[in-house]
C-alpha positions as CSV (number, residue, x, y, z in Angstrom):
1,M,4.6,-19.7,9.1
2,N,3.9,-16.8,11.3
3,K,0.1,-16.3,11.7
4,F,-1.9,-14.2,14.1
5,T,-5.6,-14.7,14.7
6,V,-7.5,-11.4,15.1
7,K,-10.7,-11.1,17.1
8,D,-13.1,-12.2,14.3
9,G,-11.1,-15.4,13.7
10,T,-9.3,-14.2,10.6
11,E,-5.7,-15.5,10.4
12,I,-3.2,-12.8,9.3
13,Y,0.1,-14.0,7.9
14,F,3.1,-11.9,8.7
15,K,6.9,-11.7,8.4
16,D,9.0,-10.4,11.3
17,L,12.7,-10.2,10.8
18,G,15.6,-8.5,12.6
19,N,16.0,-6.2,15.5
20,G,16.2,-2.4,16.0
21,Q,13.6,0.2,15.3
22,P,10.6,-1.5,13.6
23,I,9.4,-0.7,10.1
24,F,5.9,-2.0,9.2
25,F,5.1,-2.4,5.5
26,H,1.6,-2.3,4.1
27,H,1.2,-3.8,0.6
28,G,-1.1,-2.7,-2.3
29,W,-3.9,-4.5,-4.1
30,P,-4.1,-7.4,-4.9
31,L,-0.7,-8.3,-3.7
32,S,1.0,-9.6,-0.5
33,S,3.9,-8.9,1.9
34,D,6.2,-10.5,-0.8
35,D,5.9,-7.2,-2.8
36,W,8.2,-5.6,-0.2
37,D,11.2,-7.9,-0.7
38,A,13.5,-5.1,-2.0
39,Q,12.6,-2.9,1.0
40,M,12.7,-5.6,3.7
41,M,16.2,-6.8,2.7
42,F,17.5,-3.2,2.4
43,F,16.3,-2.1,5.8
44,L,17.1,-5.4,7.5
45,E,20.7,-4.9,6.4
46,K,20.6,-1.3,7.7
47,G,19.8,-2.7,11.2
48,F,16.0,-2.3,11.3
49,R,13.4,-4.8,12.4
50,V,11.1,-5.3,9.4
51,I,7.5,-6.5,9.5
52,A,5.0,-7.1,6.7
53,H,1.7,-8.8,6.7
54,D,-0.7,-10.2,4.1
55,R,-3.9,-8.1,4.4
56,R,-7.0,-10.2,5.1
57,G,-8.1,-11.9,2.0
58,H,-4.7,-11.5,0.4
59,G,-1.7,-13.7,0.1
60,R,-1.5,-16.4,2.8
61,S,-4.1,-14.8,5.1
62,T,-7.6,-16.1,5.5
63,Q,-9.6,-15.7,2.3
64,T,-12.3,-13.6,3.9
65,F,-15.8,-12.9,2.6
66,Q,-16.6,-10.2,5.2
67,G,-14.6,-7.4,6.9
68,N,-13.1,-6.4,3.6
69,D,-13.1,-2.6,4.4
70,M,-10.6,-0.1,5.4
71,N,-11.6,0.3,9.1
72,T,-11.2,-3.5,9.5
73,Y,-7.9,-3.5,7.7
74,A,-6.6,-0.9,10.1
75,T,-8.0,-2.8,13.1
76,D,-6.2,-5.9,12.0
77,V,-3.0,-3.9,11.9
78,A,-3.7,-2.5,15.3
79,E,-4.2,-6.0,16.8
80,L,-1.0,-7.3,15.1
81,V,1.0,-4.3,16.3
82,E,-0.2,-4.8,19.9
83,F,0.5,-8.5,19.7
84,L,4.1,-7.8,18.6
85,D,4.2,-4.8,21.0
86,L,5.8,-2.6,18.4
87,K,6.6,1.0,19.4
88,D,8.4,3.9,17.7
89,V,7.3,2.3,14.4
90,I,7.7,3.7,10.9
91,H,4.7,2.6,8.8
92,V,5.3,2.4,5.0
93,G,2.3,1.9,2.7
94,H,2.1,1.4,-1.0
95,S,-1.1,2.2,-3.0
96,T,-4.0,0.7,-1.0
97,G,-1.4,0.1,1.8
98,G,-0.9,3.8,2.0
99,G,-4.5,4.3,2.9
100,E,-4.3,1.5,5.5
101,A,-1.1,3.0,7.0
102,I,-2.6,6.5,7.4
103,R,-6.0,5.2,8.7
104,Y,-4.1,3.1,11.3
105,A,-1.9,6.0,12.3
106,A,-4.9,8.3,12.7
107,H,-7.0,5.9,14.7
108,Y,-4.6,3.7,16.6
109,G,-1.1,5.1,16.3
110,K,-0.9,7.3,19.4
111,D,2.3,6.4,21.3
112,R,3.2,3.7,18.8
113,V,3.9,5.5,15.4
114,A,7.0,7.6,14.8
115,K,6.6,8.4,11.1
116,V,4.6,7.3,8.0
117,V,5.6,6.9,4.4
118,L,3.0,7.0,1.6
119,I,4.2,5.6,-1.7
120,S,2.0,5.9,-4.8
121,A,-0.9,6.0,-2.3
122,I,-4.6,6.3,-2.8
123,T,-4.9,9.1,-0.3
124,P,-6.9,11.3,0.1
125,Y,-9.3,9.5,-2.3
126,M,-9.4,8.4,-5.9
127,I,-12.9,8.4,-7.3
128,A,-14.2,11.4,-9.3
129,D,-17.1,13.2,-7.6
130,E,-18.3,16.8,-7.1
131,N,-15.5,17.4,-4.7
132,N,-12.9,15.6,-6.8
133,P,-13.8,16.4,-10.4
134,N,-10.4,15.4,-11.8
135,G,-10.5,12.0,-10.0
136,V,-10.8,8.6,-11.7
137,P,-14.2,7.9,-13.1
138,L,-16.4,5.2,-11.6
139,E,-16.5,3.4,-14.9
140,V,-12.8,2.6,-14.5
141,F,-13.4,0.8,-11.2
142,D,-16.5,-1.0,-12.6
143,T,-14.3,-2.4,-15.3
144,M,-11.8,-3.6,-12.8
145,R,-14.5,-5.3,-10.8
146,Y,-15.9,-7.0,-13.9
147,N,-12.4,-8.2,-15.0
148,T,-11.6,-9.4,-11.5
149,Q,-14.8,-11.3,-11.2
150,H,-14.9,-12.9,-14.6
151,N,-11.2,-13.3,-15.7
152,R,-8.8,-12.2,-13.1
153,H,-6.2,-14.7,-14.4
154,Q,-5.8,-12.7,-17.6
155,F,-6.6,-9.3,-16.0
156,Y,-3.8,-9.7,-13.5
157,Q,-1.3,-10.3,-16.3
158,D,-2.6,-7.4,-18.4
159,L,-2.6,-4.9,-15.4
160,T,1.2,-5.3,-14.9
161,I,1.9,-3.4,-18.1
162,P,0.6,0.0,-17.0
163,F,1.4,-0.8,-13.3
164,Y,5.1,-0.9,-14.1
165,G,5.1,1.5,-17.1
166,Y,5.9,-1.3,-19.4
167,N,3.8,0.3,-22.1
168,R,6.2,3.3,-22.4
169,E,8.8,3.6,-25.1
170,G,12.1,2.2,-24.1
171,A,10.8,0.5,-21.0
172,D,13.0,-2.3,-19.5
173,V,10.3,-5.0,-19.4
174,K,11.1,-7.8,-16.9
175,K,8.8,-10.7,-17.3
176,A,9.7,-12.1,-13.9
177,I,8.4,-9.0,-12.2
178,Q,5.1,-9.4,-14.1
179,D,5.0,-13.1,-13.2
180,N,5.6,-12.3,-9.5
181,W,2.8,-9.7,-9.5
182,W,0.5,-12.3,-11.0
183,R,1.6,-15.0,-8.6
184,Q,0.8,-12.7,-5.6
185,G,-2.5,-11.7,-7.0
186,M,-3.7,-15.3,-7.7
187,M,-2.7,-16.3,-4.1
188,G,-5.4,-14.1,-2.7
189,G,-9.2,-14.7,-2.4
190,I,-11.3,-13.4,-5.3
191,K,-14.1,-12.1,-3.0
192,A,-11.8,-10.1,-0.8
193,Q,-10.0,-8.7,-3.9
194,Y,-13.3,-7.8,-5.5
195,D,-14.4,-6.0,-2.4
196,C,-11.1,-4.1,-2.0
197,I,-11.7,-2.3,-5.3
198,E,-14.4,-0.3,-3.7
199,V,-12.2,0.2,-0.7
200,F,-9.3,1.7,-2.5
201,S,-11.4,3.7,-4.9
202,E,-14.0,5.3,-2.6
203,T,-12.5,5.5,0.9
204,D,-12.0,9.1,2.0
205,F,-8.8,9.7,4.0
206,T,-9.1,13.4,4.2
207,E,-9.7,13.5,8.0
208,D,-7.0,10.9,8.6
209,L,-4.4,13.1,6.8
210,K,-5.5,16.2,8.6
211,S,-5.4,14.7,12.0
212,V,-1.9,13.2,12.1
213,T,0.8,15.4,13.5
214,I,3.8,13.0,13.0
215,P,6.1,13.5,10.0
216,V,4.7,11.9,6.8
217,L,6.7,11.4,3.6
218,V,4.7,11.3,0.4
219,L,6.4,9.7,-2.6
220,H,4.8,9.4,-6.1
221,G,5.8,9.1,-9.7
222,D,4.5,11.6,-12.3
223,D,3.9,8.7,-14.8
224,D,1.7,6.7,-12.4
225,Q,-1.0,5.2,-14.7
226,I,-2.9,3.5,-11.8
227,V,-3.1,6.3,-9.1
228,P,-2.7,9.7,-10.8
229,Y,-0.4,11.9,-8.6
230,E,-2.2,15.3,-9.1
231,T,-5.3,14.2,-7.3
232,T,-3.7,12.1,-4.7
233,A,-0.1,12.9,-3.6
234,V,-0.3,16.6,-4.2
235,K,-3.6,16.9,-2.3
236,A,-2.4,14.6,0.5
237,A,0.6,16.7,1.1
238,E,-1.5,19.8,1.3
239,L,-3.7,18.2,3.9
240,L,-0.9,17.0,6.2
241,Q,0.3,19.1,9.1
242,N,3.9,17.8,8.8
243,G,4.3,16.4,5.3
244,K,7.0,16.2,2.8
245,L,6.3,15.6,-0.9
246,I,8.6,14.1,-3.5
247,I,7.4,13.6,-7.1
248,Y,9.7,11.5,-9.3
249,P,9.7,12.3,-13.1
250,G,8.9,9.2,-15.2
251,F,8.4,6.8,-12.3
252,S,5.5,4.3,-12.5
253,H,3.0,3.0,-9.9
254,G,5.3,0.0,-9.2
255,M,8.3,2.2,-8.4
256,P,9.1,0.4,-5.0
257,T,10.1,-2.5,-7.3
258,T,11.4,-0.9,-10.4
259,E,13.1,2.0,-8.7
260,A,13.9,0.4,-5.4
261,A,17.4,2.0,-4.9
262,T,16.0,5.5,-5.2
263,I,12.9,4.8,-3.0
264,N,14.9,3.0,-0.3
265,K,17.4,5.9,-0.2
266,D,14.8,8.5,0.2
267,I,12.9,6.6,2.9
268,L,16.1,6.0,4.8
269,E,17.0,9.7,4.7
270,F,13.5,10.5,6.0
271,I,13.8,8.1,8.8
272,N,17.2,9.4,9.9
273,A,16.2,13.1,9.6
């Protein structure tokens, strides 16, 4: 297995396939690089080099009890990118991974990042406060913390239903997709996953979005029951200097899996533009 040890001793698992212009994929909570299978195969066959890592505490990386914060996540990516000497990179992030991608691009991406794609991303930030009155209430994240700590086995099965829109009338429910989500979640460390709830709900990416000048594609479904698009994607696009926004009618939070053909096509068009 490919593993790279960052400066604090944490081992980061990663996949690195192919040649050509690199695309670096950043996964969501509480998943792993395996969640990018549909994208990695598609872009590998299109002649790209595809890289994806398991964030610290997730998947096959070290089950960390410290350093579970967005700045450290971005630093881990920077160390891995430097180790692999990746340049002219397209960074693609889903959900929490979108925050990681834009934080990395803003802080470390100079001379290495070509473009960024934010899919169902948590940017600029999720939680409701005086500056974000229509955000998600703190009580929602407190419930997620409680369920993660006390019964993540069941919680990670239940969460797949709104995640993929499987509670909508006429939904094409695929149990194997739910099982794969649960498998990835249970591979990770409970402490890191617990800590990450605060990270994805409360980290503010406003200045990161404002500061990047490279092209950024923002993709979101208008039926996202996990990260509501009105307070994330729409606001993120307004903050970007060079952003493009696509809102998909009826698409769920898990659209990179359930709507892979559409998402892959639009990412490829953006890369080639």
